[in-house]
DRENTIDO-959886 format. One record per residue: residue in three letters; x, y, z of N, C-alpha, C in turn. Coordinates in pm, whole numbers. Layout:
R | ALA | X | Y | Z | X | Y | Z | X | Y | Z
...
//
This chain:
R | UNK | -2943 | -3081 | 931 | -2870 | -2970 | 873 | -2862 | -2856 | 974
R | UNK | -2750 | -2786 | 974 | -2728 | -2675 | 1068 | -2821 | -2559 | 1038
R | UNK | -2861 | -2490 | 1142 | -2944 | -2370 | 1128 | -2860 | -2259 | 1067
R | UNK | -2912 | -2189 | 967 | -2836 | -2086 | 896 | -2882 | -1945 | 934
R | UNK | -2936 | -1929 | 1052 | -2986 | -1800 | 1096 | -2871 | -1701 | 1117
R | UNK | -2891 | -1582 | 1066 | -2791 | -1474 | 1082 | -2798 | -1422 | 1225
R | UNK | -2683 | -1409 | 1291 | -2685 | -1358 | 1428 | -2645 | -1211 | 1437
R | UNK | -2564 | -1164 | 1343 | -2523 | -1024 | 1342 | -2496 | -979 | 1200
R | UNK | -2509 | -848 | 1178 | -2488 | -793 | 1045 | -2430 | -652 | 1058
R | UNK | -2334 | -620 | 971 | -2276 | -486 | 967 | -2264 | -442 | 822
R | UNK | -2271 | -311 | 798 | -2253 | -255 | 665 | -2123 | -176 | 663
R | UNK | -2032 | -215 | 573 | -1906 | -143 | 554 | -1929 | -35 | 450
R | UNK | -1903 | 91 | 487 | -1936 | 205 | 402 | -1816 | 252 | 319
R | UNK | -1700 | 266 | 383 | -1580 | 314 | 314 | -1457 | 278 | 397
R | UNK | -1340 | 281 | 333 | -1216 | 259 | 407 | -1190 | 380 | 495
R | UNK | -1123 | 357 | 610 | -1098 | 465 | 706 | -972 | 433 | 787
R | UNK | -924 | 529 | 865 | -811 | 502 | 956 | -855 | 407 | 1068
R | UNK | -759 | 343 | 1131 | -788 | 252 | 1242 | -829 | 333 | 1365
R | UNK | -947 | 305 | 1422 | -989 | 380 | 1541 | -900 | 349 | 1661
R | UNK | -885 | 446 | 1750 | -796 | 430 | 1866 | -839 | 316 | 1957
R | UNK | -971 | 296 | 1974 | -1017 | 188 | 2062 | -981 | 50 | 2008
R | UNK | -962 | 39 | 1878 | -918 | -87 | 1819 | -765 | -95 | 1822
R | UNK | -699 | 14 | 1791 | -552 | 17 | 1791 | -498 | -29 | 1927
R | UNK | -567 | 6 | 2034 | -522 | -26 | 2169 | -530 | -174 | 2203
R | UNK | -611 | -252 | 2130 | -627 | -393 | 2166 | -550 | -489 | 2075
R | UNK | -476 | -435 | 1978 | -399 | -522 | 1891 | -289 | -590 | 1971
R | UNK | -265 | -717 | 1939 | -163 | -793 | 2012 | -31 | -792 | 1936
R | UNK | 74 | -837 | 2002 | 205 | -842 | 1940 | 200 | -931 | 1816
R | UNK | 254 | -882 | 1706 | 255 | -958 | 1581 | 129 | -942 | 1497
R | UNK | 31 | -870 | 1548 | -93 | -848 | 1473 | -77 | -726 | 1384
R | UNK | -112 | -742 | 1257 | -93 | -636 | 1158 | -228 | -599 | 1096
R | UNK | -259 | -471 | 1095 | -383 | -424 | 1033 | -369 | -431 | 882
R | UNK | -467 | -493 | 817 | -470 | -501 | 671 | -555 | -388 | 612
R | UNK | -672 | -364 | 673 | -763 | -260 | 623 | -864 | -228 | 733
R | UNK | -912 | -103 | 734 | -1018 | -62 | 826 | -1132 | -2 | 746
R | UNK | -1254 | -24 | 793 | -1373 | 25 | 725 | -1460 | 103 | 822
R | UNK | -1518 | 211 | 773 | -1620 | 284 | 847 | -1749 | 208 | 825
R | UNK | -1823 | 187 | 933 | -1957 | 133 | 919 | -2052 | 249 | 940
R | UNK | -2179 | 225 | 951 | -2273 | 336 | 963 | -2241 | 422 | 1084
R | UNK | -2216 | 359 | 1198 | -2182 | 435 | 1319 | -2052 | 387 | 1382
R | UNK | -2002 | 277 | 1334 | -1892 | 208 | 1398 | -1773 | 197 | 1304
R | UNK | -1683 | 105 | 1337 | -1568 | 76 | 1251 | -1538 | -72 | 1257
R | UNK | -1483 | -124 | 1148 | -1440 | -263 | 1140 | -1296 | -265 | 1093
R | UNK | -1216 | -351 | 1153 | -1075 | -361 | 1118 | -1043 | -506 | 1088
R | UNK | -976 | -528 | 975 | -933 | -662 | 939 | -782 | -667 | 962
R | UNK | -740 | -763 | 1044 | -598 | -781 | 1071 | -555 | -917 | 1013
R | UNK | -432 | -953 | 1037 | -384 | -1084 | 992 | -434 | -1197 | 1083
R | UNK | -507 | -1164 | 1190 | -554 | -1265 | 1284 | -705 | -1268 | 1302
R | UNK | -772 | -1156 | 1276 | -915 | -1149 | 1308 | -982 | -1030 | 1240
R | UNK | -1114 | -1029 | 1253 | -1195 | -913 | 1214 | -1245 | -853 | 1345
R | UNK | -1224 | -724 | 1363 | -1263 | -655 | 1485 | -1370 | -552 | 1448
R | UNK | -1482 | -556 | 1519 | -1590 | -459 | 1497 | -1605 | -376 | 1624
R | UNK | -1589 | -245 | 1613 | -1611 | -154 | 1726 | -1752 | -99 | 1711
R | UNK | -1840 | -135 | 1804 | -1983 | -101 | 1797 | -2015 | 2 | 1905
R | UNK | -2035 | 127 | 1864 | -2066 | 234 | 1959 | -2207 | 215 | 2012
R | UNK | -2222 | 235 | 2142 | -2349 | 214 | 2211 | -2407 | 345 | 2262
R | UNK | -2536 | 349 | 2279 | -2603 | 463 | 2341 | -2612 | 586 | 2252
R | UNK | -2674 | 686 | 2305 | -2697 | 811 | 2232 | -2567 | 884 | 2203
R | UNK | -2477 | 890 | 2300 | -2353 | 965 | 2283 | -2246 | 885 | 2210
R | UNK | -2256 | 753 | 2213 | -2156 | 670 | 2147 | -2026 | 659 | 2223
R | UNK | -2025 | 700 | 2351 | -1902 | 694 | 2430 | -1870 | 551 | 2474
R | UNK | -1973 | 471 | 2493 | -1953 | 330 | 2529 | -1934 | 252 | 2399
R | UNK | -1828 | 170 | 2395 | -1796 | 95 | 2274 | -1787 | -53 | 2307
R | UNK | -1865 | -135 | 2238 | -1855 | -280 | 2250 | -1771 | -328 | 2133
R | UNK | -1671 | -410 | 2161 | -1579 | -456 | 2059 | -1601 | -606 | 2037
R | UNK | -1631 | -643 | 1913 | -1647 | -783 | 1875 | -1520 | -830 | 1805
R | UNK | -1477 | -951 | 1836 | -1362 | -1010 | 1770 | -1406 | -1139 | 1703
R | UNK | -1377 | -1151 | 1575 | -1406 | -1273 | 1500 | -1272 | -1329 | 1456
R | UNK | -1216 | -1425 | 1532 | -1087 | -1482 | 1493 | -1102 | -1560 | 1363
R | UNK | -1005 | -1547 | 1275 | -1010 | -1622 | 1149 | -1019 | -1772 | 1174
R | UNK | -958 | -1821 | 1282 | -961 | -1964 | 1310 | -1101 | -2013 | 1345
R | UNK | -1195 | -1922 | 1377 | -1332 | -1963 | 1409 | -1422 | -1969 | 1285
R | UNK | -1373 | -1917 | 1171 | -1454 | -1918 | 1049 | -1441 | -2054 | 982
R | UNK | -1555 | -2121 | 965 | -1553 | -2255 | 906 | -1590 | -2253 | 758
R | UNK | -1658 | -2146 | 715 | -1698 | -2133 | 574 | -1735 | -1987 | 550
R | UNK | -1720 | -1941 | 425 | -1766 | -1807 | 392 | -1810 | -1803 | 246
R | UNK | -1893 | -1704 | 214 | -1935 | -1684 | 76 | -1934 | -1535 | 46
R | UNK | -1912 | -1500 | -80 | -1919 | -1361 | -122 | -2016 | -1352 | -238
R | UNK | -2087 | -1240 | -242 | -2189 | -1222 | -345 | -2187 | -1079 | -396
R | UNK | -2180 | -1065 | -528 | -2198 | -934 | -591 | -2238 | -956 | -735
R | UNK | -2303 | -858 | -792 | -2350 | -870 | -930 | -2239 | -839 | -1030
R | UNK | -2138 | -766 | -986 | -2024 | -737 | -1072 | -2052 | -638 | -1184
R | UNK | -2159 | -564 | -1175 | -2192 | -469 | -1282 | -2211 | -329 | -1229
R | UNK | -2246 | -237 | -1318 | -2261 | -97 | -1279 | -2385 | -75 | -1192
R | UNK | -2480 | -167 | -1194 | -2599 | -152 | -1111 | -2584 | -222 | -976
R | UNK | -2466 | -271 | -944 | -2441 | -340 | -819 | -2409 | -238 | -711
R | UNK | -2508 | -203 | -630 | -2489 | -101 | -528 | -2432 | -155 | -398
R | UNK | -2440 | -285 | -380 | -2378 | -342 | -261 | -2341 | -487 | -287
R | UNK | -2256 | -537 | -203 | -2213 | -676 | -209 | -2221 | -729 | -68
R | UNK | -2213 | -860 | -54 | -2224 | -920 | 79 | -2124 | -1033 | 95
R | UNK | -2076 | -1046 | 217 | -1994 | -1161 | 255 | -2060 | -1223 | 376
R | UNK | -2088 | -1351 | 368 | -2142 | -1426 | 482 | -2030 | -1508 | 541
R | UNK | -2021 | -1505 | 674 | -1921 | -1583 | 747 | -1994 | -1682 | 837
R | UNK | -1964 | -1808 | 822 | -2017 | -1908 | 914 | -1908 | -1938 | 1014
R | UNK | -1936 | -1914 | 1142 | -1839 | -1934 | 1247 | -1894 | -2038 | 1345
R | UNK | -1813 | -2072 | 1442 | -1857 | -2165 | 1547 | -1975 | -2106 | 1625
R | UNK | -1986 | -1975 | 1631 | -2093 | -1908 | 1705 | -2220 | -1890 | 1622
R | UNK | -2210 | -1894 | 1491 | -2325 | -1872 | 1404 | -2284 | -1798 | 1278
R | UNK | -2383 | -1750 | 1206 | -2360 | -1684 | 1077 | -2358 | -1533 | 1094
R | UNK | -2258 | -1467 | 1034 | -2244 | -1322 | 1037 | -2250 | -1269 | 894
R | UNK | -2308 | -1152 | 876 | -2318 | -1092 | 743 | -2246 | -959 | 740
R | UNK | -2159 | -943 | 640 | -2091 | -817 | 615 | -2145 | -762 | 484
R | UNK | -2212 | -648 | 491 | -2266 | -583 | 372 | -2166 | -477 | 329
R | UNK | -2136 | -473 | 200 | -2036 | -379 | 150 | -2103 | -278 | 58
R | UNK | -2090 | -151 | 90 | -2146 | -44 | 8 | -2070 | -34 | -124
R | UNK | -2133 | 32 | -219 | -2068 | 55 | -349 | -1935 | 126 | -326
R | UNK | -1833 | 81 | -394 | -1702 | 141 | -379 | -1608 | 58 | -293
R | UNK | -1661 | -33 | -212 | -1576 | -123 | -134 | -1532 | -237 | -226
R | UNK | -1405 | -265 | -227 | -1349 | -370 | -312 | -1375 | -506 | -246
R | UNK | -1480 | -576 | -293 | -1515 | -705 | -234 | -1405 | -808 | -256
R | UNK | -1337 | -802 | -367 | -1231 | -901 | -395 | -1112 | -882 | -301
R | UNK | -1083 | -759 | -260 | -976 | -734 | -163 | -1010 | -803 | -31
R | UNK | -1132 | -784 | 16 | -1175 | -845 | 141 | -1185 | -997 | 125
R | UNK | -1233 | -1042 | 12 | -1241 | -1186 | -19 | -1101 | -1250 | -11
R | UNK | -1002 | -1184 | -72 | -864 | -1237 | -70 | -808 | -1240 | 72
R | UNK | -834 | -1135 | 150 | -783 | -1132 | 288 | -842 | -1244 | 373
R | UNK | -972 | -1262 | 363 | -1035 | -1370 | 440 | -979 | -1505 | 396
R | UNK | -973 | -1526 | 266 | -918 | -1652 | 214 | -775 | -1676 | 257
R | UNK | -695 | -1571 | 253 | -554 | -1582 | 290 | -538 | -1628 | 434
R | UNK | -622 | -1581 | 523 | -603 | -1609 | 665 | -683 | -1728 | 718
R | UNK | -782 | -1776 | 645 | -853 | -1894 | 695 | -808 | -2023 | 627
R | UNK | -742 | -2011 | 511 | -702 | -2133 | 440 | -561 | -2176 | 477
//
């Protein structure tokens, strides 16, 4: 059986505008579906991939950008309690590189993100 160890994790806090460092790397025909503020960074879901801009260092001037192409996702799961006491939800992505976890703060529409991922990987 494959190892299910998580290799990276991010928490999506709220929807936000697309950061300039991500806007600059979009390719022709790529369309932004939604952008999320993370604790210090930003995540953008397009019709081709999930992009995470990860600010580095004390000043945050250095930015490492992760790209998760939808074609690399082999399986995913979503989890939430669906009630008023559900303060966060999670989406796990199994990719060719390993397992990634997206934690969603209260107020993030997990079904919106669930539909987007499903739309582009199926």
